[in-house]
C-alpha positions in Angstrom: -68.2 40.6 22.1 -66.7 38.1 24.3 -67.3 35.4 21.6 -65.4 37.1 19.0 -62.5 37.1 21.6 -62.7 33.6 22.1 -63.0 32.9 18.3 -59.8 35.1 17.4 -58.1 32.9 20.1 -59.5 29.6 19.0 -58.5 30.3 15.6 -54.9 31.1 16.1 -54.6 28.0 18.4 -56.5 26.1 15.8 -53.7 27.2 13.4 -50.9 26.6 15.5 -51.9 23.0 16.3 -48.6 20.5 15.7 -48.8 17.6 13.4 -49.6 14.5 15.3 -46.3 13.0 14.8 -44.4 15.8 16.7 -45.1 17.5 20.1 -44.1 21.2 20.2 -42.9 22.6 23.3 -44.1 26.2 24.5 -41.7 28.9 24.2 -43.6 31.8 25.4 -47.2 32.4 26.8 -48.3 35.4 27.8 -51.9 37.0 28.2 -53.8 39.5 29.9 -57.4 39.8 29.9 -59.7 42.7 31.1 -63.0 43.8 31.1 -62.8 46.0 28.1 -59.6 44.5 26.5 -57.2 41.7 26.0 -53.6 40.9 24.9 -52.0 37.9 24.1 -48.4 36.6 22.9 -47.1 33.1 22.7 -44.5 31.1 20.6 -43.8 27.3 20.2 -40.6 25.3 19.3 -42.1 24.3 15.7 -42.0 27.8 14.6 -45.8 28.7 15.3 -46.4 31.9 16.9 -49.5 34.5 17.6 -50.1 37.8 19.2 -52.8 39.9 19.5 -54.5 43.2 21.1 -57.8 44.0 21.5 -60.2 46.4 22.8 -63.5 47.8 22.7 -64.6 51.0 21.2 -67.7 53.1 22.0 -68.2 51.0 25.4 -71.6 51.4 26.6 -73.5 52.4 23.3 -75.4 50.7 20.8 -72.3 51.2 18.6 -69.9 48.8 20.8 -67.3 47.1 18.9 -64.2 44.9 19.2 -61.0 46.1 17.4 -58.3 43.6 17.3 -54.8 43.7 15.5 -52.4 41.0 15.4 -50.7 38.3 13.4 -49.7 34.7 13.4 -47.3 32.4 11.9 -47.2 28.7 11.0 -45.3 26.2 9.2 -47.4 24.7 6.3 -47.2 21.2 5.1 -44.9 22.1 2.2 -42.0 23.5 5.1 -42.6 27.3 4.2 -43.5 29.4 7.1 -46.3 31.9 6.5 -47.2 34.8 8.4 -50.3 37.1 8.3 -50.8 40.2 9.9 -54.2 41.4 10.3 -57.0 44.0 11.7 -60.2 43.0 12.7 -62.8 45.9 13.4 -66.1 47.2 12.5 -64.7 47.0 8.9 -64.3 43.3 9.0 -61.3 40.9 9.2 -58.4 42.5 6.9 -55.6 39.9 7.0 -52.4 40.8 5.0 -49.6 38.4 4.1 -46.9 37.9 1.4 -48.8 34.6 0.3 -52.4 36.1 0.4 -54.1 37.3 -3.3 -54.4 41.3 -3.3 -57.4 42.6 -5.1 -56.6 44.6 -8.3 -57.1 48.3 -8.1 -60.6 49.5 -9.5 
């Protein structure tokens, strides 16, 4: 479970890495990590941001799982700001964004 928390946090940080020729300033950075949950929220001066909340489900059972919901925003090389909202739980990673393709209805 801790691996998934760390993975999600590192994923968000990697997406928000500023270009090498600029130094972004941290505008906001908050986090709260507990034994069964976590929450973070940050934003930088270059338009990037991420926030997420997660908690353990079915604690102490063989069906223990982590449920996370959050979003991240970044400015791509083309200058467009993209935002992804997501849920990650026992059903997998489920991103949503205006720029992401949507599967046709079967």
